[in-house]
N, C-alpha and C positions, 0 to 999 in steps of 0.2 A: 464641496467638502470631501476630503479624502478620508475614507473610513476603513481602509484595509491595512493591517499591520502583519508583520512576519516574525515568527520566532524560530530560531535555528541554533544548532550547536556550533561552537567555534573550534572544536578540536576533532577527535575521532569518534564522537558519540559518547554515550554514558555520562553526559554532563548534567542530567537531572531535568531535561526538557519537560517531561510529562508533569512533574510536580509544579513547574513554573506555569505551564498552560492551565493546570487546575486552579492555581491561585488567580490567574488573570481572567479566567472564563467569565466571571461575574460581570466584566466590563464589555462583553461582546454578545452579539446575537447568534453568530455562526462561528464554529471552530472547524476549519477545513484542512485536512491532511493533503499535502500536495505531491509527495513523491515517495519512493521506496516501497519495500514490501515487508513481510512478516519477520525479516531478520532484525527489525527494530523492535525493542521491547521497552515501552514506557511504563515504569513501575510507580504506582501510587499506593499509599498506605492510609487506611482509615480505621480508626479504633483498633490498631494493632494488627490489622489484616492486610496483607499485601495483595494488590491486584495488578496483573501485568497485561498491558494492551499491546498488541502487535500490529493491528490494522486500524482499529477503531480509534478516532481522535480522543484526546485526553479530556475533552470537555463533557464526555458522556455521563459523568456522575452529577451533572447539574441539571435540574429540572427546568424545562422551558428553553433550553439552548439547543439550536440545531447543530448536529454534527454531520459533516460531509466528508466522504471519501472521494477525493478528486480523480480526474482522468490520468494524472501522472503516477498514480499508485498501481502496483501489481498485487492482486489478491489471490491467496490460497484459500479456496472455499472451505477446506477441512479445518484450517486454523481459525478462519473467521467464524465457523460454526461453533467451535469450542469457546471462543471469546464471548459469543452471544449467550451460550449456556452459562458461563461463569457470571455474566452480568445479570441473568435471570435470577440466579440464586440470591442476589442482593436486593431483589424487588426494585431494580432500577428501571425507569421508563425509557425504553430505547426506540420507541416508535418514531422519534424525531431524528433517526439516523438515515441519511440519504446516501446513495451510491451513484457515481457517475456511470453512465452507459459506456463511456469510453475507457474506463479502467480495464486493464488487461488481466486475464486469468492465468494463474500458474497451474499447469497441468501436471499430473503425476510423472509424465515422461520428462518434463522440464527438470524435476528433482533428480531423476535418474541420470540425465545428461550432466547435471551439475556435479553429482557424485563421481561419475565415470571420468569426467574431465579432470577433476581435482586429483583423483587417484593416479591418473596417467602422468601428471606433472611431477610426481615423486617428491624429491627434496625441494623442487622449485614451486610447490603449491603456494597459493596466495592466502590460504586461510578462509576459504569460502564457508559460509554458514550452511551450505548444502540445501538451501530452501528453494532452489530452482529459480532464483531471482535473475541472475545473469542471463541464462538461456531464455527467460521470458522477455526480457528487454531486447535480446537479440532478435527474437521473432517479431517483436513490436517494430523495430527499425527495419527488419527484413520484410515487413508487410505481410507476415504470415499469421500473426497472432489472433487469439480469440479474445473478445471483449465481453464485458458484462452484458451489454446490449444484445449479444448473440444468443444468450441463454434461451430466450423465449422465441427465437426465430424458427421457422419451419425447417430450415436446413442446418440446424445446430449439429445434429449427429454427423452429417456429411462433413462439415467444417472440422469438427473434433477429430474424426477418424483420419481426415487428410493430414492434419498436423501431427497426430499421433504416429501415423505411418512414416512420416518424414523423420520423426525422432527415432523410431525403431531402426530405420536404415542407418542413421548416424551412429547408433549404439553398437552396430555390428563392427565398427572400427576400433572398439575398446575391448580390453580383456576385463569384462565386468559382468558379474552374475546378478540377476534381478528377478523379482516376481511381481509382474505388473498387475495381475488379476485382482489381488487383494487391494492394492493401492487404488486401482481404478474404480472398484465397487464403492469404496468409502468416499471417493471424490464425487462420484455421480450422486450419491445420496446427499452429500453436503450441499449440492446445488439447490436443494429444496429450501434451505435456510436463506440463501441469498435471494431467492425468488420472493420471499415474504416482505422484502424491503422495497421501497420506491426507488426505481432506477430513473435517473433524470439526466437532461442535458445540463450538466452542472455549471457550465460557463454562462449560459443564459440565466440560470437561477441566480448566480452570484451577481451578475450585472443588474438584474432587476432589483435585488435587495440593496445594492449600493445606491441605485437611483432613489430608493425609498428611504435612504439615510441609515440603513442598518450597518452595524459594525462587524467586521470580519477579521478573525485572527487565523493566518495561515500557519499551520504547524508542520515544521520540518522533522525529518527522521535522520538518523546517523549524525554526521558532523561535517563541517566545512572541509576538513582535510581528507574526507572520504569522497569528495566530489569527483565525478568521473573525468572532468576536464582539468580542474585546478587542485585536486588532491594529491596525495603522496603516491602517484601512479607507479606501478600497477596495483599497489595495495589499496584499492579503492572500492567503492560500491558501484552500482551500474546506473546511477541516476545523478542528476544535478541537485546537490544538497544545499546549494547557496540560494540567496534571495531570488536570483533569476529563475530558479526552479519553480517558484510560486507562480511566475508568469505563464510558463508553459504547462505546469501541472494543475493549474486551476483556470487559466484563461484570463488572469488579471493583467491589465496593461501596466507597464512600468511606472507610468505617471499616476497610477491609482494606489501606489504603495506609499504609506506614510512612515511609521516608525518600524525599525527592525531591532528586535531584541536578540542579542547574542549571548 
């Protein structure tokens, strides 16, 4: 029996995906975000109060449902920490939030590179959200990136400084002023929040749950026309926002996907 469905946007984002995920969550055991970064903002409103999620899946407001941040997502620890704080205020149980060890981290210098690059383009800029998402995916494909699973490794500082220094060399080519010290301090402190959550091999976890007959909804971010390959290039995001992104962003085989909600 095929128990994994996908929900994604059919336009350029802002189609109300978060609200639909919230409505559908009761039918699923796991809500799994499969791509994108904190440039996505899924807004939900309860009792007149708006809640914006940037990284955490939109099923988080339902007790007893597992929410998973998949390997295809890039995470800004500072933004993630703020999301967790906002959820805490609502007395929401978020212990059932899991994070893939293979999800990549957005460094402070990724954000600086994003801003410097966009500024250098002048009138040809593409409208980046300046969240460091593009440079993070570039390091992922360049095999330089830092992943969530690296946080607790003994050589984390070595890996971090190696990547940071590479970014600082690149920043020398731009006419761009920045203050890294403050950004870096806040970023390092925010890692403590990520450490509190369970880091898993999410692809194995998903397959085990599918074997047990559990139902999974893969939650997309942005929209189809922002897909890096099939969108309105170059005015696109840095990941695959279409159904295929759920395969690479969660490790679900194509023949394991049933319904797609657009």
